[in-house]
N, C-alpha and C positions, 0 to 999 in steps of 0.2 A: 507198396505201402497201402495200408487200409486204415480207415477210420471206423471205429466201432463204438456202439453205445454200451460200454461195459467197463468194469474196473479191471485192473490186472488180476485181481483175485478171482473174479468171475470168469475171465478168459482162461486162467489156469485150471479152474474147477471143471470147465467144459471139456478142455483137452484131456484131463486126467480121467474124467468119466468115459470119454470115448476111447482113449488109448492106454490107460493104466500106467504101468511102469515104464512105458516108452517115453514118458514125459519126465524131464528133469530140469532143475533150476540151473541157470547160468548167469553170469554177470550181466545185469541189465535186461534179463528176459528169461526165456525158456528154450530148451532143446527138445525136439521131437525126433526120435530115431525109430523108423519103421520101414520094413520092406527094402532095405538097402539104401534108404534115403535119410539124410539128417538135415533137418530144417532148424534154423535159429529164428526166434521171434523176439525182436527188441521191442519192449513195451514202454510207452511213455504216456503218462496221464496228460490230458488236455483240459482246457477249460470246459466245464460242463455246460450243457444247453439247458435253458430254462424256458418252459412253455407254461405260462400261468404259474400255478403252484407246483407243477411237475418239473423235477430236475433230473436230467439224464446225464449220467457219467459218460465221458468221451475218452477213448483210448486210441492212440496212434500205434499201429503195429507195422514194423518194418520186418520183412521176411527175407531171409538169406538162405539159399540152398548151399549147405556146406559140403555135402557129398551126395552122390547118386546121379543117375541120368535124368535128363529133362522130362521125359515122358513119365517116369515113375514119380518125380517130384510134383508134376502137375496133377497126377492122380491122387497123391497124398494131400495136396493142397485142397482138392475138391472135397475130400473126406473131412479136412479141417473146417472148411466152409460150412458143411452140413452140421458138424458137431457144435459150431459156435453160433449157428443161427438162432434167433429168438422167434418164438411164436408170434403170430399176429392175426389180425382179423381180416 
């Protein structure tokens, strides 16, 4: 499970930008199929965080490895992490 400051739409957009047609919609989330691995991302909006006038969307992401070996799944998840990182100072 991961908590991210993103909307489901932003998360999807980041995955599609990185993985293209390997990303598809599924009930309650997204599927990513690449390199013999299939990952399901269940997405659930959480209460946004507010810091002064700034409001940050929060997203709970449950990750399920649906097929593929553990090592390949870990490598793919590392690529997902890089693809969904936000810039910072």
